[in-house]
NUMARMAR-398525 format. One record per atom (N, C-alpha, C, O): x, y, z. Coordinates in steps of 0.001 Angstrom, whole numbers, padded with zeros to 6 digits, always signed. Example, Ala and Ser with C-alpha at 12.3 -4.5 7.8 and 13.67 -1.06 7.14 Angstrom:
! NUMARMAR-398525
+013190-005690+007800/+012300-004500+007800/+013200-003300+007800/+014236-003319+008465/+012850-002250+007080/+013670-001060+007140/+012900+000030+007870/+013409+001138+008039/
! end
This chain:
! NUMARMAR-398525
+299870+043877+259600/+300038+044360+258250/+301243+043693+257577/+301179+043292+256414/+302343+043584+258335/+303557+042979+257797/+303318+041504+257470/+303810+040998+256461/+302560+040819+258329/+302260+039405+258111/+301410+039224+256864/+301645+038297+256089/+300437+040084+256657/+299583+040013+255471/+300403+040230+254206/+300216+039523+253215/+301305+041196+254234/+302162+041474+253070/+303050+040276+252767/+303244+039920+251605/+303584+039661+253800/+304427+038478+253598/+303604+037343+253011/+304083+036618+252139/+302380+037182+253476/+301501+036137+252940/+301188+036347+251477/+301212+035405+250684/+300895+037584+251122/+300615+037910+249714/+301857+037655+248858/+301754+037106+247761/+303020+038051+249353/+304268+037833+248604/+304510+036350+248380/+304894+035954+247279/+304300+035528+249382/+304487+034080+249235/+303490+033488+248257/+303857+032633+247451/+302247+033918+248308/+301219+033420+247386/+301566+033784+245948/+301447+032953+245047/+301996+035029+245733/+302388+035447+244386/+303595+034663+243890/+303656+034291+242718/+304545+034413+244764/+305731+033642+244398/+305345+032236+243965/+305842+031738+242956/+304464+031595+244718/+304010+030253+244371/+303234+030238+243069/+303384+029319+242264/+302403+031251+242855/+301645+031354+241621/+302538+031598+240422/+302265+031106+239327/+303605+032357+240625/+304554+032649+239552/+305180+031364+239009/+305338+031214+237798/+305529+030453+239889/+306154+029191+239462/+305218+028416+238552/+305640+027921+237507/+303954+028305+238933/+302986+027565+238120/+302680+028293+236814/+302517+027654+235775/+302600+029620+236857/+302356+030398+235639/+303524+030250+234664/+303318+030098+233460/+304751+030296+235190/+305937+030132+234339/+305940+028751+233696/+306263+028618+232515/+305583+027723+234460/+305549+026356+233935/+304509+026235+232820/+304773+025600+231799/+303333+026836+233002/+302272+026757+231992/+302658+027522+230727/+302467+027012+229622/+303195+028731+230867/+303610+029516+229704/+304728+028800+228955/+304712+028734+227726/+305689+028271+229686/+306798+027565+229050/+306280+026387+228238/+306741+026172+227117/+305326+025609+228775/+304793+024470+228029/+304111+024931+226748/+304206+024247+225729/+303426+026071+226769/+302788+026586+225552/+303844+026915+224490/+303674+026571+223320/+304926+027575+224893/+305998+027915+223945/+306720+026658+223465/+307076+026549+222292/+306932+025719+224370/+307613+024477+224017/+306743+023649+223068/+307251+023053+222118/+305438+023615+223326/+304509+022890+222446/+304524+023502+221043/+304481+022777+220049/+304585+024831+220962/+304660+025491+219658/+305938+025079+218925/+305898+024796+217727/+307062+025044+219627/+308323+024618+219014/+308226+023158+218561/+308749+022793+217508/+307554+022324+219365/+307378+020907+218986/+306590+020810+217674/+306974+020058+216778/+305498+021562+217557/+304692+021535+216323/+305507+022031+215137/+305384+021493+214036/+306338+023046+215345/+307153+023586+214254/+308218+022606+213805/+308723+022710+212687/+308564+021664+214650/+309641+020732+214306/+309250+019799+213168/+310125+019153+212591/+307969+019705+212825/+307573+018871+211692/+308112+019437+210389/+308278+018708+209411/+308384+020736+210374/+308885+021396+209172/+310403+021528+209163/+310980+021933+208154/+311045+021199+210251/+312493+021388+210375/+313182+020054+210631/+312552+019085+211053/+314470+020021+210372/+315251+018820+210644/+315408+018616+212149/+315436+017484+212632/+315509+019708+212874/+315652+019673+214330/+314647+020640+214922/+314392+021702+214355/+314074+020277+216061/+313106+021158+216707/+313756+022503+217007/+314893+022556+217476/+313030+023595+216736/+313590+024915+217060/+313576+025160+218571/+312868+024485+219318/+314355+026118+218991/+314340+026517+220401/+312974+027141+220708/+312422+027855+219871/+312429+026881+221891/+311115+027436+222217/+311121+028953+222389/+310084+029589+222202/+312248+029541+222736/+312417+030982+222815/+313871+031262+222442/+314717+030381+222597/+314181+032453+221959/+315504+032716+221380/+316697+032390+222272/+317722+031942+221759/+316609+032592+223569/+317744+032386+224458/+317752+030991+225098/+318594+030712+225952/+316840+030130+224702/+316772+028778+225284/+318028+027991+224962/+318606+028133+223884/+318448+027156+225909/+319592+026278+225676/+319139+024819+225599/+319906+023906+225905/+317895+024610+225191/+317321+023281+225080/+316292+023277+223957/+315877+024327+223464/+315891+022072+223564/+314900+021907+222499/+313940+020790+222890/+314289+019935+223704/+312736+020786+222322/+311822+019674+222575/+312343+018386+221930/+312855+018405+220810/+312206+017264+222652/+312676+015978+222118/+311595+014900+222097/+311749+013893+221405/+310517+015088+222833/+309441+014090+222865/+308185+014733+223439/+308248+015724+224167/+307056+014150+223097/+305801+014559+223712/+305305+013356+224513/+305124+012271+223961/+305089+013547+225798/+304675+012463+226695/+303196+012616+227025/+302714+013724+227259/+302475+011487+227042/+301045+011511+227352/+300680+010415+228338/+301235+009317+228307/+299743+010734+229206/+299083+009767+230085/+297600+009853+229729/+296870+010635+230339/+297137+009060+228748/+295773+009221+228231/+294670+009098+229284/+293697+009851+229233/+294794+008180+230225/+293742+008009+231232/+293528+009288+232031/+292410+009579+232457/+294589+010045+232232/+294514+011274+233017/+294318+012526+232158/+294127+013621+232687/+294365+012362+230833/+294243+013518+229952/+295430+014451+230050/+295295+015655+229830/+296595+013908+230378/+297807+014702+230571/+298725+014535+229372/+298952+013424+228893/+299246+015652+228900/+300253+015613+227832/+301188+016785+228008/+300763+017877+228383/+302477+016560+227735/+303464+017631+227858/+304673+017314+226993/+305012+016154+226761/+305302+018358+226531/+306501+018216+225720/+307704+018179+226651/+307824+018990+227569/+308585+017230+226399/+309810+017091+227197/+310979+017727+226442/+311020+017740+225212/+311914+018248+227214/+313070+018954+226671/+314334+018107+226728/+314411+017127+227469/+315310+018498+225943/+316606+017822+225960/+317374+018315+227180/+317489+019520+227409/+317904+017364+227968/+318675+017698+229161/+317819+017652+230411/+316593+017735+230349/+318490+017516+231548/+317738+017447+232805/+318370+018299+233902/+318331+017944+235080/+318947+019416+233504/+319496+020343+234499/+318341+021040+235207/+317210+021025+234720/+318618+021640+236335/+317604+022385+237062/+317006+023494+236224/+315814+023786+236321/+317835+024111+235401/+317371+025196+234524/+316348+024661+233518/+315346+025322+233245/+316594+023476+232970/+315660+022872+232016/+314378+022445+232716/+313282+022696+232216/+314512+021796+233880/+313342+021289+234593/+312421+022398+235090/+311266+022134+235425/+312909+023625+235142/+312047+024745+235529/+310975+024991+234470/+309939+025589+234762/+311219+024534+233247/+310297+024788+232143/+309512+023567+231693/+308486+023708+231027/+309967+022388+232040/+309264+021176+231630/+310078+019954+231987/+311203+020067+232472/+309510+018781+231748/+310273+017572+232015/+311482+017508+231088/+311457+018052+229984/+312534+016843+231539/+313757+016754+230748/+314180+015326+230498/+313951+014437+231319/+314801+015120+229351/+315328+013818+228956/+316787+013727+229421/+317608+014584+229092/+317090+012689+230180/+318438+012521+230719/+319448+012274+229598/+319276+011363+228789/+320502+013091+229556/+321536+012881+228542/+322123+011480+228669/+322361+010994+229775/+322351+010847+227546/+322939+009515+227546/+321929+008397+227686/+322266+007234+227469/+320695+008721+228044/+319686+007661+228110/+319088+007481+226717/+319216+008350+225855/+318439+006350+226515/+317848+006047+225215/+316751+007053+224876/+316173+007677+225766/+316479+007200+223621/+315313+007972+223190/+314117+007017+223195/+314305+005807+223070/+312901+007529+223337/+311738+006650+223336/+311711+005739+222104/+311910+006182+220972/+311460+004463+222362/+311385+003473+221295/+312695+002806+220956/+312700+001734+220351/+313815+003413+221331/+315129+002825+221055/+315434+001783+222133/+314873+001844+223227/+316315+000831+221833/+316695-000143+222868/+317281+000569+224088/+318051+001519+223948/+316918+000111+225265/+317415+000696+226503/+316341+001480+227230/+315155+001367+226921/+316770+002277+228200/+315836+003018+229053/+315842+004502+228687/+316884+005155+228738/+314675+005029+228320/+314496+006457+228082/+314104+007064+229427/+313022+006783+229941/+314978+007895+230000/+314755+008454+231327/+314351+009927+231207/+315051+010735+230597/+313203+010250+231806/+312707+011617+231855/+312485+011987+233314/+311985+011174+234092/+312852+013205+233689/+312610+013656+235054/+311850+014971+235008/+311896+015704+234019/+311149+015252+236102/+310364+016474+236189/+310049+016780+237637/+310183+015917+238505/+309632+018000+237900/+309309+018416+239265/+307980+017819+239717/+307022+017755+238946/+307934+017388+240961/+306757+016726+241541/+305586+017672+241742/+304442+017232+241851/+305863+018973+241791/+304794+019927+242068/+304332+020695+240834/+303461+021559+240941/+304898+020398+239665/+304429+021025+238425/+304205+019940+237373/+303184+019253+237407/+305131+019779+236453/+304926+018913+235299/+304737+017434+235624/+303982+016752+234931/+305393+016929+236645/+305251+015509+236968/+304364+015268+238189/+304440+014204+238803/+303534+016229+238544/+302610+016023+239663/+301611+014911+239347/+301081+014290+240268/+301345+014648+238079/+300404+013601+237690/+300912+012190+237992/+300123+011246+238007/+302209+012032+238231/+302751+010687+238486/+302078+010027+239682/+301932+008805+239708/+301672+010805+240661/+301029+010234+241856/+299706+009560+241524/+299235+008737+242309/+299088+009880+240385/+297798+009307+240005/+297915+008087+239099/+296917+007425+238815/+299127+007789+238646/+299312+006651+237752/+299164+005335+238502/+299394+005257+239709/+298772+004298+237753/+298606+002963+238321/+299319+001947+237446/+299491+002146+236244/+299723+000873+238067/+300332-000219+237314/+299330-000666+236246/+298144-000841+236527/+299822-000845+235028/+298965-001220+233907/+298502-000054+233061/+298027-000259+231944/+298629+001188+233572/+298253+002362+232777/+299102+002445+231521/+300242+001980+231490/+298535+003039+230498/+299238+003264+229236/+299850+004656+229243/+299219+005622+229671/+301076+004748+228768/+301763+006015+228533/+302149+006050+227060/+302470+005012+226481/+302123+007204+226463/+302514+007362+225067/+303691+008325+224985/+303727+009337+225685/+304642+008005+224133/+305776+008896+223876/+305845+009145+222372/+306127+008235+221592/+305583+010385+221978/+305662+010782+220578/+307108+011155+220293/+307710+011919+221048/+307667+010630+219223/+309060+010907+218867/+309142+012035+217846/+308137+012373+217220/+310322+012620+217668/+310482+013652+216634/+310170+013126+215228/+309808+013907+214348/+310304+011816+215005/+310000+011216+213702/+308497+010981+213539/+308064+010359+212569/+307708+011478+214488/+306256+011368+214494/+305773+009920+214573/+304805+009524+213924/+306472+009163+215378/+306046+007811+215712/+305609+007862+217179/+306181+008609+217973/+304609+007078+217531/+304137+007028+218906/+304501+005663+219481/+304108+004623+218953/+305260+005691+220574/+305625+004462+221270/+304609+004283+222398/+304403+005184+223211/+303979+003112+222435/+302984+002803+223454/+303675+002018+224563/+304298+000986+224311/+303560+002513+225783/+304168+001872+226950/+303072+001457+227930/+302013+002083+227983/+303323+000411+228698/+302441+000001+229784/+303262+000006+231071/+304356-000556+231124/+302718+000650+232114/+303436+000761+233387/+303553-000616+234038/+302570-001339+234198/+304796-000951+234410/+305054-002237+235067/+305451-002074+236530/+305353-003026+237303/+305898-000878+236920/+306228-000683+238333/+306173+000790+238714/+306436+001681+237906/+305821+001010+239983/+305802+002330+240612/+306529+002132+241925/+306057+001390+242786/+307675+002784+242096/+308440+002539+243311/+309164+003782+243802/+309397+004735+243058/+309506+003736+245074/+310289+004798+245698/+311716+004277+245822/+311942+003155+246275/+312678+005106+245414/+314084+004703+245453/+314916+005808+246101/+314560+006985+246041/+316007+005419+246710/+316943+006358+247314/+318010+006683+246268/+318771+005806+245860/+318064+007935+245839/+318988+008332+244774/+320452+008184+245166/+321328+008200+244302/+320727+008039+246466/+322109+007867+246906/+322607+006452+246644/+323815+006228+246566/+321697+005500+246508/+322120+004107+246348/+321527+003423+245119/+322116+002472+244605/+320389+003881+244647/+319728+003223+243518/+320213+003808+242196/+320576+004982+242114/+320212+002981+241180/+320547+003439+239838/+319563+002813+238852/+318981+001762+239120/+319391+003461+237732/+318588+002892+236653/+319566+002177+235743/+320438+002799+235137/+319415+000877+235653/+320331+000058+234854/+319813-000013+233426/+318685-000437+233178/+320645+000405+232506/+320296+000349+231087/+321191-000676+230415/+322365-000419+230146/+320620-001835+230151/+321392-002901+229512/+321282-002869+227994/+321783-003764+227312/+320621-001828+227461/+320477-001715+226019/+319476-002698+225450/+319427-002898+224236/+318685-003310+226300/+317708-004304+225865/+316432-003676+225347/+316459-002664+224647/+315315-004289+225698/+314009-003827+225236/+313767-002368+225626/+314254-001914+226662/+313021-001637+224805/+312732-000235+225122/+311903-000100+226402/+310834-000696+226529/+312408+000680+227332/+311713+000994+228579/+311625+002508+228721/+312404+003251+228124/+310662+002946+229521/+310495+004348+229831/+310539+004488+231346/+309850+003755+232055/+311342+005421+231851/+311388+005701+233292/+311071+007173+233498/+311738+008044+232939/+310048+007446+234304/+309685+008804+234681/+310061+008968+236139/+309644+008173+236981/+310852+010001+236450/+311428+010155+237785/+311105+011540+238341/+311229+012548+237646/+310687+011570+239609/+310452+012836+240290/+310816+012696+241762/+311016+011584+242251/+310901+013805+242460/+311198+013774+243898/+310019+013188+244671/+308869+013271+244237/+310323+012602+245807/+309313+012003+246677/+309660+012356+248103/+310853+012437+248395/+308763+012567+248995/+307314+012432+248838/+306706+013610+248079/+307279+014698+248021/+305536+013364+247501/+304877+014377+246693/+304502+015613+247495/+304492+016720+246956/+304196+015440+248768/+303741+016566+249582/+304817+017090+250535/+304500+017695+251559/+306081+016859+250200/+307168+017350+251054/+307118+018872+251145/+306797+019551+250170/+307434+019391+252308/+307421+020835+252534/+308649+021490+251915/+308559+022580+251351/+309795+020826+252020/+311027+021380+251466/+311403+020631+250188/+311200+019420+250103/+311943+021330+249201/+312339+020682+247957/+313622+019870+248121/+314354+020015+249100/+313866+019025+247145/+315092+018229+247154/+314927+016972+247967/+313840+016400+248038/+315988+016553+248568/+315973+015304+249316/+316390+014155+248411/+316339+014281+247188/+316797+013051+248990/+317362+011963+248198/+316347+010971+247614/+316699+010178+246742/+315106+011006+248078/+314152+009993+247640/+313512+010373+246305/+313209+011538+246049/+313317+009360+245464/+312728+009564+244147/+311572+008590+243937/+311589+007466+244438/+310572+009042+243192/+309457+008204+242780/+309743+007843+241330/+309939+008725+240495/+309769+006554+241030/+310146+006094+239698/+309010+005267+239097/+308583+004262+239666/+308537+005707+237951/+307526+004979+237188/+308254+004314+236032/+308905+004988+235234/+308146+002986+235938/+308805+002255+234861/+307737+001618+233976/+306786+001009+234466/+307912+001772+232665/+306959+001219+231702/+307716+000525+230579/+308809+000943+230196/+307115-000546+230057/+307736-001261+228945/+306980-000972+227660/+305761-000801+227664/+307718-000921+226565/+307109-000664+225269/+306269-001878+224864/+306719-003021+224950/+305039-001605+224421/+304151-002694+224010/+303660-002524+222572/+302951-003388+222057/+304024-001432+221929/+303605-001228+220556/+304064+000106+220007/+304622+000947+220713/+303806+000264+218720/+304147+001501+218008/+303013+001822+217050/+302317+000935+216557/+302844+003121+216800/+301855+003535+215815/+302300+004862+215219/+303067+005597+215841/+301826+005173+214019/+302195+006453+213423/+301602+007589+214247/+300514+007461+214808/+302329+008700+214311/+301876+009829+215100/+301375+010918+214249/+300950+011955+214760/
! end
């Protein structure tokens, strides 16, 4: 009986994480849509300490999600986050976004070199990116070098995707180069 109760508790806990991620994306998406009427995107909920800054899409996979400003653990619990100090999509340099491998960035494992990624900006411009590399890096020694050159997009998550325990130093990094722009 005790084992069954523990199993149910673990299942509910795991389901709660995914439910929270889905609900948060709905609220964040609403704030993103409202930002067309405001100078700055509104907070997705009154006590939020972050705002939507971009909408990311992987068209081949039918995946789209709104990314938030900042990449703290608190922010990543609700959606992918934009690394402070990194470029914004379409600007010179590297726009770095990170997300959890088991929720918002679980789709990264399905991406292929040459796939198209889209980044919608707050100015309602869409930056078209093409994936140029998919690699595993050790966060203790690797860095993303931003020379302020051509616009690049880096999507980062923990690796391996099926790790039993969270964290660890290895990261999966998807790098894409900007290949065009279109109105959003």
